[in-house]
PyMOL Python script that loads the backbone (N, CA, C, O; Angstrom):
from pymol import cmd

cmd.read_pdbstr("""\
ATOM      1  N   MET A   1     -49.303 -22.165 128.844  1.00  0.00           N
ATOM      2  CA  MET A   1     -48.704 -20.937 128.401  1.00  0.00           C
ATOM      3  C   MET A   1     -47.839 -20.315 129.502  1.00  0.00           C
ATOM      4  O   MET A   1     -46.751 -19.805 129.232  1.00  0.00           O
ATOM      5  N   PHE A   2     -48.328 -20.362 130.740  1.00  0.00           N
ATOM      6  CA  PHE A   2     -47.571 -19.829 131.868  1.00  0.00           C
ATOM      7  C   PHE A   2     -46.270 -20.599 132.044  1.00  0.00           C
ATOM      8  O   PHE A   2     -45.232 -20.005 132.336  1.00  0.00           O
ATOM      9  N   PHE A   3     -46.318 -21.906 131.872  1.00  0.00           N
ATOM     10  CA  PHE A   3     -45.139 -22.758 132.016  1.00  0.00           C
ATOM     11  C   PHE A   3     -44.072 -22.377 130.993  1.00  0.00           C
ATOM     12  O   PHE A   3     -42.891 -22.299 131.330  1.00  0.00           O
ATOM     13  N   LEU A   4     -44.475 -22.142 129.755  1.00  0.00           N
ATOM     14  CA  LEU A   4     -43.530 -21.735 128.713  1.00  0.00           C
ATOM     15  C   LEU A   4     -42.920 -20.363 129.020  1.00  0.00           C
ATOM     16  O   LEU A   4     -41.738 -20.134 128.762  1.00  0.00           O
ATOM     17  N   ALA A   5     -43.718 -19.466 129.565  1.00  0.00           N
ATOM     18  CA  ALA A   5     -43.204 -18.142 129.925  1.00  0.00           C
ATOM     19  C   ALA A   5     -42.175 -18.256 131.037  1.00  0.00           C
ATOM     20  O   ALA A   5     -41.175 -17.538 131.028  1.00  0.00           O
ATOM     21  N   MET A   6     -42.407 -19.151 132.000  1.00  0.00           N
ATOM     22  CA  MET A   6     -41.457 -19.363 133.088  1.00  0.00           C
ATOM     23  C   MET A   6     -40.153 -19.966 132.568  1.00  0.00           C
ATOM     24  O   MET A   6     -39.068 -19.577 133.002  1.00  0.00           O
ATOM     25  N   ILE A   7     -40.258 -20.900 131.655  1.00  0.00           N
ATOM     26  CA  ILE A   7     -39.062 -21.513 131.062  1.00  0.00           C
ATOM     27  C   ILE A   7     -38.272 -20.461 130.285  1.00  0.00           C
ATOM     28  O   ILE A   7     -37.046 -20.404 130.373  1.00  0.00           O
ATOM     29  N   GLU A   8     -38.989 -19.630 129.524  1.00  0.00           N
ATOM     30  CA  GLU A   8     -38.331 -18.577 128.758  1.00  0.00           C
ATOM     31  C   GLU A   8     -37.630 -17.584 129.687  1.00  0.00           C
ATOM     32  O   GLU A   8     -36.502 -17.170 129.418  1.00  0.00           O
ATOM     33  N   PHE A   9     -38.287 -17.211 130.764  1.00  0.00           N
ATOM     34  CA  PHE A   9     -37.689 -16.300 131.732  1.00  0.00           C
ATOM     35  C   PHE A   9     -36.437 -16.921 132.366  1.00  0.00           C
ATOM     36  O   PHE A   9     -35.413 -16.252 132.505  1.00  0.00           O
ATOM     37  N   ALA A  10     -36.522 -18.188 132.745  1.00  0.00           N
ATOM     38  CA  ALA A  10     -35.384 -18.876 133.357  1.00  0.00           C
ATOM     39  C   ALA A  10     -34.200 -18.948 132.394  1.00  0.00           C
ATOM     40  O   ALA A  10     -33.059 -18.729 132.800  1.00  0.00           O
ATOM     41  N   LEU A  11     -34.458 -19.249 131.144  1.00  0.00           N
ATOM     42  CA  LEU A  11     -33.386 -19.316 130.151  1.00  0.00           C
ATOM     43  C   LEU A  11     -32.755 -17.942 129.911  1.00  0.00           C
ATOM     44  O   LEU A  11     -31.533 -17.828 129.812  1.00  0.00           O
ATOM     45  N   CYS A  12     -33.572 -16.921 129.818  1.00  0.00           N
ATOM     46  CA  CYS A  12     -33.044 -15.570 129.634  1.00  0.00           C
ATOM     47  C   CYS A  12     -32.227 -15.134 130.845  1.00  0.00           C
ATOM     48  O   CYS A  12     -31.162 -14.535 130.697  1.00  0.00           O
ATOM     49  N   PHE A  13     -32.720 -15.432 132.033  1.00  0.00           N
ATOM     50  CA  PHE A  13     -31.998 -15.097 133.252  1.00  0.00           C
ATOM     51  C   PHE A  13     -30.664 -15.837 133.303  1.00  0.00           C
ATOM     52  O   PHE A  13     -29.640 -15.255 133.659  1.00  0.00           O
ATOM     53  N   GLY A  14     -30.680 -17.113 132.948  1.00  0.00           N
ATOM     54  CA  GLY A  14     -29.446 -17.893 132.925  1.00  0.00           C
ATOM     55  C   GLY A  14     -28.447 -17.344 131.924  1.00  0.00           C
ATOM     56  O   GLY A  14     -27.248 -17.302 132.202  1.00  0.00           O
ATOM     57  N   LEU A  15     -28.921 -16.929 130.777  1.00  0.00           N
ATOM     58  CA  LEU A  15     -28.050 -16.359 129.755  1.00  0.00           C
ATOM     59  C   LEU A  15     -27.436 -15.042 130.233  1.00  0.00           C
ATOM     60  O   LEU A  15     -26.258 -14.780 129.990  1.00  0.00           O
ATOM     61  N   VAL A  16     -28.225 -14.225 130.904  1.00  0.00           N
ATOM     62  CA  VAL A  16     -27.710 -12.956 131.435  1.00  0.00           C
ATOM     63  C   VAL A  16     -26.650 -13.221 132.502  1.00  0.00           C
ATOM     64  O   VAL A  16     -25.599 -12.581 132.502  1.00  0.00           O
ATOM     65  N   VAL A  17     -26.916 -14.154 133.405  1.00  0.00           N
ATOM     66  CA  VAL A  17     -25.954 -14.487 134.455  1.00  0.00           C
ATOM     67  C   VAL A  17     -24.678 -15.049 133.838  1.00  0.00           C
ATOM     68  O   VAL A  17     -23.577 -14.673 134.243  1.00  0.00           O
ATOM     69  N   LEU A  18     -24.813 -15.924 132.885  1.00  0.00           N
ATOM     70  CA  LEU A  18     -23.646 -16.500 132.208  1.00  0.00           C
ATOM     71  C   LEU A  18     -22.822 -15.415 131.522  1.00  0.00           C
ATOM     72  O   LEU A  18     -21.594 -15.423 131.607  1.00  0.00           O
ATOM     73  N   THR A  19     -23.474 -14.501 130.857  1.00  0.00           N
ATOM     74  CA  THR A  19     -22.778 -13.419 130.174  1.00  0.00           C
ATOM     75  C   THR A  19     -22.037 -12.529 131.168  1.00  0.00           C
ATOM     76  O   THR A  19     -20.896 -12.135 130.928  1.00  0.00           O
ATOM     77  N   ILE A  20     -22.686 -12.220 132.274  1.00  0.00           N
ATOM     78  CA  ILE A  20     -22.054 -11.345 133.265  1.00  0.00           C
ATOM     79  C   ILE A  20     -20.865 -12.040 133.921  1.00  0.00           C
ATOM     80  O   ILE A  20     -19.782 -11.462 134.016  1.00  0.00           O
ATOM     81  N   THR A  21     -21.060 -13.275 134.374  1.00  0.00           N
ATOM     82  CA  THR A  21     -20.007 -13.940 135.141  1.00  0.00           C
ATOM     83  C   THR A  21     -18.873 -14.479 134.292  1.00  0.00           C
ATOM     84  O   THR A  21     -17.750 -14.593 134.783  1.00  0.00           O
ATOM     85  N   GLN A  22     -19.120 -14.810 133.056  1.00  0.00           N
ATOM     86  CA  GLN A  22     -18.093 -15.440 132.239  1.00  0.00           C
ATOM     87  C   GLN A  22     -17.465 -14.506 131.217  1.00  0.00           C
ATOM     88  O   GLN A  22     -16.389 -14.794 130.693  1.00  0.00           O
ATOM     89  N   MET A  23     -18.120 -13.397 130.931  1.00  0.00           N
ATOM     90  CA  MET A  23     -17.580 -12.491 129.911  1.00  0.00           C
ATOM     91  C   MET A  23     -17.352 -11.079 130.444  1.00  0.00           C
ATOM     92  O   MET A  23     -16.264 -10.531 130.271  1.00  0.00           O
ATOM     93  N   LEU A  24     -18.335 -10.488 131.077  1.00  0.00           N
ATOM     94  CA  LEU A  24     -18.234  -9.090 131.481  1.00  0.00           C
ATOM     95  C   LEU A  24     -17.254  -8.892 132.636  1.00  0.00           C
ATOM     96  O   LEU A  24     -16.359  -8.052 132.545  1.00  0.00           O
ATOM     97  N   ILE A  25     -17.409  -9.646 133.707  1.00  0.00           N
ATOM     98  CA  ILE A  25     -16.524  -9.492 134.865  1.00  0.00           C
ATOM     99  C   ILE A  25     -15.073  -9.819 134.512  1.00  0.00           C
ATOM    100  O   ILE A  25     -14.187  -9.035 134.855  1.00  0.00           O
ATOM    101  N   PRO A  26     -14.786 -10.946 133.837  1.00  0.00           N
ATOM    102  CA  PRO A  26     -13.381 -11.193 133.467  1.00  0.00           C
ATOM    103  C   PRO A  26     -12.790 -10.119 132.555  1.00  0.00           C
ATOM    104  O   PRO A  26     -11.608  -9.798 132.676  1.00  0.00           O
ATOM    105  N   SER A  27     -13.582  -9.563 131.654  1.00  0.00           N
ATOM    106  CA  SER A  27     -13.039  -8.521 130.768  1.00  0.00           C
ATOM    107  C   SER A  27     -12.748  -7.247 131.556  1.00  0.00           C
ATOM    108  O   SER A  27     -11.798  -6.533 131.232  1.00  0.00           O
ATOM    109  N   LEU A  28     -13.539  -6.946 132.580  1.00  0.00           N
ATOM    110  CA  LEU A  28     -13.272  -5.773 133.408  1.00  0.00           C
ATOM    111  C   LEU A  28     -12.047  -5.990 134.298  1.00  0.00           C
ATOM    112  O   LEU A  28     -11.308  -5.046 134.575  1.00  0.00           O
ATOM    113  N   LYS A  29     -11.832  -7.223 134.744  1.00  0.00           N
ATOM    114  CA  LYS A  29     -10.672  -7.529 135.588  1.00  0.00           C
ATOM    115  C   LYS A  29      -9.396  -7.703 134.769  1.00  0.00           C
ATOM    116  O   LYS A  29      -8.295  -7.670 135.319  1.00  0.00           O
ATOM    117  N   GLY A  30      -9.538  -7.884 133.487  1.00  0.00           N
ATOM    118  CA  GLY A  30      -8.381  -8.085 132.629  1.00  0.00           C
ATOM    119  C   GLY A  30      -7.906  -9.528 132.603  1.00  0.00           C
ATOM    120  O   GLY A  30      -6.753  -9.787 132.260  1.00  0.00           O
ATOM    121  N   THR A  31      -8.768 -10.471 132.958  1.00  0.00           N
ATOM    122  CA  THR A  31      -8.421 -11.886 132.921  1.00  0.00           C
ATOM    123  C   THR A  31      -9.069 -12.538 131.704  1.00  0.00           C
ATOM    124  O   THR A  31      -9.820 -11.900 130.966  1.00  0.00           O
ATOM    125  N   GLN A  32      -8.769 -13.804 131.510  1.00  0.00           N
ATOM    126  CA  GLN A  32      -9.330 -14.511 130.362  1.00  0.00           C
ATOM    127  C   GLN A  32     -10.827 -14.734 130.557  1.00  0.00           C
ATOM    128  O   GLN A  32     -11.313 -14.894 131.676  1.00  0.00           O
ATOM    129  N   MET A  33     -11.536 -14.739 129.440  1.00  0.00           N
ATOM    130  CA  MET A  33     -12.973 -14.999 129.496  1.00  0.00           C
ATOM    131  C   MET A  33     -13.233 -16.482 129.677  1.00  0.00           C
ATOM    132  O   MET A  33     -12.363 -17.314 129.418  1.00  0.00           O
ATOM    133  N   PHE A  34     -14.421 -16.798 130.116  1.00  0.00           N
ATOM    134  CA  PHE A  34     -14.886 -18.156 130.368  1.00  0.00           C
ATOM    135  C   PHE A  34     -13.986 -18.899 131.356  1.00  0.00           C
ATOM    136  O   PHE A  34     -13.393 -19.922 131.015  1.00  0.00           O
ATOM    137  N   PRO A  35     -13.889 -18.377 132.582  1.00  0.00           N
ATOM    138  CA  PRO A  35     -13.050 -19.041 133.581  1.00  0.00           C
ATOM    139  C   PRO A  35     -13.571 -20.409 134.004  1.00  0.00           C
ATOM    140  O   PRO A  35     -12.815 -21.217 134.543  1.00  0.00           O
ATOM    141  N   MET A  36     -14.840 -20.676 133.770  1.00  0.00           N
ATOM    142  CA  MET A  36     -15.377 -21.981 134.185  1.00  0.00           C
ATOM    143  C   MET A  36     -14.808 -23.122 133.348  1.00  0.00           C
ATOM    144  O   MET A  36     -14.895 -24.283 133.746  1.00  0.00           O
ATOM    145  N   PHE A  37     -14.227 -22.803 132.191  1.00  0.00           N
ATOM    146  CA  PHE A  37     -13.668 -23.849 131.351  1.00  0.00           C
ATOM    147  C   PHE A  37     -12.169 -24.052 131.579  1.00  0.00           C
ATOM    148  O   PHE A  37     -11.574 -24.968 131.011  1.00  0.00           O
ATOM    149  N   ARG A  38     -11.561 -23.208 132.401  1.00  0.00           N
ATOM    150  CA  ARG A  38     -10.130 -23.351 132.657  1.00  0.00           C
ATOM    151  C   ARG A  38      -9.913 -24.339 133.793  1.00  0.00           C
ATOM    152  O   ARG A  38     -10.712 -24.404 134.728  1.00  0.00           O
ATOM    153  N   ARG A  39      -8.855 -25.090 133.712  1.00  0.00           N
ATOM    154  CA  ARG A  39      -8.542 -26.103 134.713  1.00  0.00           C
ATOM    155  C   ARG A  39      -7.622 -25.558 135.793  1.00  0.00           C
ATOM    156  O   ARG A  39      -7.196 -26.301 136.678  1.00  0.00           O
ATOM    157  N   GLU A  40      -7.317 -24.292 135.732  1.00  0.00           N
ATOM    158  CA  GLU A  40      -6.350 -23.713 136.655  1.00  0.00           C
ATOM    159  C   GLU A  40      -6.763 -23.930 138.108  1.00  0.00           C
ATOM    160  O   GLU A  40      -5.934 -24.289 138.944  1.00  0.00           O
ATOM    161  N   HIS A  41      -8.025 -23.716 138.407  1.00  0.00           N
ATOM    162  CA  HIS A  41      -8.499 -23.867 139.783  1.00  0.00           C
ATOM    163  C   HIS A  41      -8.332 -25.306 140.262  1.00  0.00           C
ATOM    164  O   HIS A  41      -7.879 -25.540 141.382  1.00  0.00           O
ATOM    165  N   GLU A  42      -8.696 -26.265 139.422  1.00  0.00           N
ATOM    166  CA  GLU A  42      -8.554 -27.676 139.784  1.00  0.00           C
ATOM    167  C   GLU A  42      -7.090 -28.030 140.012  1.00  0.00           C
ATOM    168  O   GLU A  42      -6.755 -28.750 140.953  1.00  0.00           O
ATOM    169  N   LEU A  43      -6.229 -27.522 139.151  1.00  0.00           N
ATOM    170  CA  LEU A  43      -4.802 -27.814 139.285  1.00  0.00           C
ATOM    171  C   LEU A  43      -4.220 -27.176 140.537  1.00  0.00           C
ATOM    172  O   LEU A  43      -3.360 -27.773 141.184  1.00  0.00           O
ATOM    173  N   GLN A  44      -4.668 -25.975 140.893  1.00  0.00           N
ATOM    174  CA  GLN A  44      -4.197 -25.349 142.118  1.00  0.00           C
ATOM    175  C   GLN A  44      -4.621 -26.160 143.335  1.00  0.00           C
ATOM    176  O   GLN A  44      -3.842 -26.317 144.275  1.00  0.00           O
ATOM    177  N   ASN A  45      -5.842 -26.675 143.327  1.00  0.00           N
ATOM    178  CA  ASN A  45      -6.293 -27.517 144.434  1.00  0.00           C
ATOM    179  C   ASN A  45      -5.459 -28.788 144.529  1.00  0.00           C
ATOM    180  O   ASN A  45      -5.102 -29.220 145.625  1.00  0.00           O
ATOM    181  N   GLU A  46      -5.152 -29.382 143.385  1.00  0.00           N
ATOM    182  CA  GLU A  46      -4.345 -30.600 143.376  1.00  0.00           C
ATOM    183  C   GLU A  46      -2.935 -30.321 143.896  1.00  0.00           C
ATOM    184  O   GLU A  46      -2.388 -31.118 144.659  1.00  0.00           O
ATOM    185  N   ILE A  47      -2.351 -29.209 143.495  1.00  0.00           N
ATOM    186  CA  ILE A  47      -1.018 -28.845 143.970  1.00  0.00           C
ATOM    187  C   ILE A  47      -1.025 -28.618 145.470  1.00  0.00           C
ATOM    188  O   ILE A  47      -0.110 -29.054 146.168  1.00  0.00           O
ATOM    189  N   THR A  48      -2.044 -27.943 145.972  1.00  0.00           N
ATOM    190  CA  THR A  48      -2.153 -27.708 147.410  1.00  0.00           C
ATOM    191  C   THR A  48      -2.247 -29.022 148.164  1.00  0.00           C
ATOM    192  O   THR A  48      -1.588 -29.204 149.187  1.00  0.00           O
ATOM    193  N   GLU A  49      -3.060 -29.935 147.665  1.00  0.00           N
ATOM    194  CA  GLU A  49      -3.213 -31.233 148.308  1.00  0.00           C
ATOM    195  C   GLU A  49      -1.902 -32.021 148.289  1.00  0.00           C
ATOM    196  O   GLU A  49      -1.533 -32.637 149.289  1.00  0.00           O
ATOM    197  N   LEU A  50      -1.205 -32.001 147.163  1.00  0.00           N
ATOM    198  CA  LEU A  50       0.061 -32.721 147.064  1.00  0.00           C
ATOM    199  C   LEU A  50       1.129 -32.110 147.962  1.00  0.00           C
ATOM    200  O   LEU A  50       1.926 -32.833 148.560  1.00  0.00           O
ATOM    201  N   ASN A  51       1.150 -30.785 148.062  1.00  0.00           N
ATOM    202  CA  ASN A  51       2.093 -30.136 148.976  1.00  0.00           C
ATOM    203  C   ASN A  51       1.811 -30.515 150.420  1.00  0.00           C
ATOM    204  O   ASN A  51       2.738 -30.727 151.203  1.00  0.00           O
ATOM    205  N   GLN A  52       0.553 -30.600 150.771  1.00  0.00           N
ATOM    206  CA  GLN A  52       0.182 -30.991 152.130  1.00  0.00           C
ATOM    207  C   GLN A  52       0.607 -32.427 152.399  1.00  0.00           C
ATOM    208  O   GLN A  52       1.142 -32.720 153.468  1.00  0.00           O
ATOM    209  N   GLN A  53       0.378 -33.320 151.453  1.00  0.00           N
ATOM    210  CA  GLN A  53       0.788 -34.706 151.627  1.00  0.00           C
ATOM    211  C   GLN A  53       2.304 -34.813 151.752  1.00  0.00           C
ATOM    212  O   GLN A  53       2.811 -35.605 152.546  1.00  0.00           O
ATOM    213  N   SER A  54       3.016 -34.024 150.975  1.00  0.00           N
ATOM    214  CA  SER A  54       4.474 -34.033 151.023  1.00  0.00           C
ATOM    215  C   SER A  54       4.976 -33.571 152.385  1.00  0.00           C
ATOM    216  O   SER A  54       5.897 -34.163 152.948  1.00  0.00           O
ATOM    217  N   SER A  55       4.376 -32.522 152.905  1.00  0.00           N
ATOM    218  CA  SER A  55       4.806 -32.032 154.220  1.00  0.00           C
ATOM    219  C   SER A  55       4.453 -33.035 155.316  1.00  0.00           C
ATOM    220  O   SER A  55       5.192 -33.165 156.291  1.00  0.00           O
ATOM    221  N   GLU A  56       3.339 -33.741 155.170  1.00  0.00           N
ATOM    222  CA  GLU A  56       2.988 -34.774 156.143  1.00  0.00           C
ATOM    223  C   GLU A  56       4.011 -35.899 156.127  1.00  0.00           C
ATOM    224  O   GLU A  56       4.400 -36.400 157.182  1.00  0.00           O
ATOM    225  N   VAL A  57       4.446 -36.297 154.940  1.00  0.00           N
ATOM    226  CA  VAL A  57       5.454 -37.355 154.825  1.00  0.00           C
ATOM    227  C   VAL A  57       6.770 -36.890 155.446  1.00  0.00           C
ATOM    228  O   VAL A  57       7.428 -37.656 156.150  1.00  0.00           O
ATOM    229  N   ASP A  58       7.153 -35.646 155.188  1.00  0.00           N
ATOM    230  CA  ASP A  58       8.374 -35.106 155.779  1.00  0.00           C
ATOM    231  C   ASP A  58       8.303 -35.113 157.303  1.00  0.00           C
ATOM    232  O   ASP A  58       9.271 -35.476 157.971  1.00  0.00           O
ATOM    233  N   LEU A  59       7.156 -34.712 157.852  1.00  0.00           N
ATOM    234  CA  LEU A  59       6.989 -34.712 159.304  1.00  0.00           C
ATOM    235  C   LEU A  59       7.022 -36.123 159.872  1.00  0.00           C
ATOM    236  O   LEU A  59       7.588 -36.345 160.943  1.00  0.00           O
ATOM    237  N   GLU A  60       6.423 -37.077 159.171  1.00  0.00           N
ATOM    238  CA  GLU A  60       6.474 -38.462 159.619  1.00  0.00           C
ATOM    239  C   GLU A  60       7.912 -38.976 159.630  1.00  0.00           C
ATOM    240  O   GLU A  60       8.311 -39.689 160.551  1.00  0.00           O
ATOM    241  N   ASN A  61       8.690 -38.615 158.609  1.00  0.00           N
ATOM    242  CA  ASN A  61      10.091 -39.030 158.565  1.00  0.00           C
ATOM    243  C   ASN A  61      10.885 -38.404 159.707  1.00  0.00           C
ATOM    244  O   ASN A  61      11.723 -39.070 160.314  1.00  0.00           O
ATOM    245  N   GLN A  62      10.634 -37.157 159.999  1.00  0.00           N
ATOM    246  CA  GLN A  62      11.320 -36.502 161.113  1.00  0.00           C
ATOM    247  C   GLN A  62      10.954 -37.163 162.434  1.00  0.00           C
ATOM    248  O   GLN A  62      11.817 -37.370 163.288  1.00  0.00           O
ATOM    249  N   ALA A  63       9.685 -37.494 162.603  1.00  0.00           N
ATOM    250  CA  ALA A  63       9.251 -38.160 163.829  1.00  0.00           C
ATOM    251  C   ALA A  63       9.933 -39.518 163.964  1.00  0.00           C
ATOM    252  O   ALA A  63      10.342 -39.892 165.063  1.00  0.00           O
ATOM    253  N   ARG A  64      10.062 -40.260 162.869  1.00  0.00           N
ATOM    254  CA  ARG A  64      10.751 -41.559 162.895  1.00  0.00           C
ATOM    255  C   ARG A  64      12.215 -41.397 163.305  1.00  0.00           C
ATOM    256  O   ARG A  64      12.737 -42.171 164.107  1.00  0.00           O
ATOM    257  N   GLU A  65      12.857 -40.393 162.747  1.00  0.00           N
ATOM    258  CA  GLU A  65      14.256 -40.151 163.084  1.00  0.00           C
ATOM    259  C   GLU A  65      14.419 -39.814 164.563  1.00  0.00           C
ATOM    260  O   GLU A  65      15.332 -40.314 165.220  1.00  0.00           O
ATOM    261  N   ILE A  66      13.550 -38.982 165.077  1.00  0.00           N
ATOM    262  CA  ILE A  66      13.621 -38.606 166.488  1.00  0.00           C
ATOM    263  C   ILE A  66      13.370 -39.815 167.375  1.00  0.00           C
ATOM    264  O   ILE A  66      14.061 -40.007 168.375  1.00  0.00           O
ATOM    265  N   ARG A  67      12.386 -40.630 167.015  1.00  0.00           N
ATOM    266  CA  ARG A  67      12.121 -41.849 167.797  1.00  0.00           C
ATOM    267  C   ARG A  67      13.328 -42.775 167.799  1.00  0.00           C
ATOM    268  O   ARG A  67      13.671 -43.353 168.831  1.00  0.00           O
ATOM    269  N   SER A  68      13.976 -42.918 166.636  1.00  0.00           N
ATOM    270  CA  SER A  68      15.127 -43.820 166.566  1.00  0.00           C
ATOM    271  C   SER A  68      16.295 -43.271 167.381  1.00  0.00           C
ATOM    272  O   SER A  68      17.013 -44.045 168.014  1.00  0.00           O
ATOM    273  N   THR A  69      16.499 -41.965 167.378  1.00  0.00           N
ATOM    274  CA  THR A  69      17.584 -41.407 168.192  1.00  0.00           C
ATOM    275  C   THR A  69      17.285 -41.560 169.671  1.00  0.00           C
ATOM    276  O   THR A  69      18.193 -41.806 170.465  1.00  0.00           O
ATOM    277  N   ILE A  70      16.029 -41.418 170.050  1.00  0.00           N
ATOM    278  CA  ILE A  70      15.660 -41.610 171.461  1.00  0.00           C
ATOM    279  C   ILE A  70      15.882 -43.062 171.858  1.00  0.00           C
ATOM    280  O   ILE A  70      16.396 -43.324 172.946  1.00  0.00           O
ATOM    281  N   LYS A  71      15.513 -44.002 171.016  1.00  0.00           N
ATOM    282  CA  LYS A  71      15.725 -45.419 171.315  1.00  0.00           C
ATOM    283  C   LYS A  71      17.212 -45.722 171.441  1.00  0.00           C
ATOM    284  O   LYS A  71      17.617 -46.466 172.335  1.00  0.00           O
ATOM    285  N   ASN A  72      18.030 -45.154 170.555  1.00  0.00           N
ATOM    286  CA  ASN A  72      19.474 -45.370 170.604  1.00  0.00           C
ATOM    287  C   ASN A  72      20.075 -44.802 171.893  1.00  0.00           C
ATOM    288  O   ASN A  72      20.952 -45.425 172.491  1.00  0.00           O
ATOM    289  N   LYS A  73      19.614 -43.639 172.321  1.00  0.00           N
ATOM    290  CA  LYS A  73      20.122 -43.029 173.537  1.00  0.00           C
ATOM    291  C   LYS A  73      19.729 -43.844 174.763  1.00  0.00           C
ATOM    292  O   LYS A  73      20.515 -44.000 175.697  1.00  0.00           O
ATOM    293  N   THR A  74      18.486 -44.369 174.749  1.00  0.00           N
ATOM    294  CA  THR A  74      18.061 -45.160 175.916  1.00  0.00           C
ATOM    295  C   THR A  74      18.811 -46.483 175.978  1.00  0.00           C
ATOM    296  O   THR A  74      19.078 -46.982 177.071  1.00  0.00           O
ATOM    297  N   LYS A  75      19.153 -47.060 174.841  1.00  0.00           N
ATOM    298  CA  LYS A  75      19.913 -48.317 174.786  1.00  0.00           C
ATOM    299  C   LYS A  75      21.350 -48.070 175.295  1.00  0.00           C
ATOM    300  O   LYS A  75      21.909 -48.928 175.978  1.00  0.00           O
ATOM    301  N   ARG A  76      21.939 -46.938 174.980  1.00  0.00           N
ATOM    302  CA  ARG A  76      23.295 -46.622 175.399  1.00  0.00           C
ATOM    303  C   ARG A  76      23.367 -46.372 176.911  1.00  0.00           C
ATOM    304  O   ARG A  76      24.351 -46.717 177.565  1.00  0.00           O
ATOM    305  N   SER A  77      22.322 -45.776 177.437  1.00  0.00           N
ATOM    306  CA  SER A  77      22.350 -45.424 178.862  1.00  0.00           C
ATOM    307  C   SER A  77      22.141 -46.644 179.753  1.00  0.00           C
ATOM    308  O   SER A  77      22.414 -46.563 180.951  1.00  0.00           O
ATOM    309  N   ARG A  78      21.682 -47.739 179.236  1.00  0.00           N
ATOM    310  CA  ARG A  78      21.441 -48.931 180.038  1.00  0.00           C
ATOM    311  C   ARG A  78      22.681 -49.649 180.244  1.00  0.00           C
ATOM    312  O   ARG A  78      22.690 -50.690 180.901  1.00  0.00           O
TER     313      ARG A  78
END
""", "prot")
cmd.dss("prot")
cmd.show_as("cartoon", "prot")
cmd.util.cbc("prot")
cmd.orient("prot")
């Protein structure tokens, strides 16, 4: 009997937390309800990661260009 009461309490507590975090807070902030089902956060993380990779590639290309100009200058000076 105690075990069933604990399960019931846990389920009720979970339902209250779910209601507060997914319905009450978003409605007070003026955002959409059930933010846990939106993919926006995942997509923002993916965009951030892709932007970082893009900037790394750009920096690698710049480093290659600088190395090649240095090699060309050293070849000319010899």
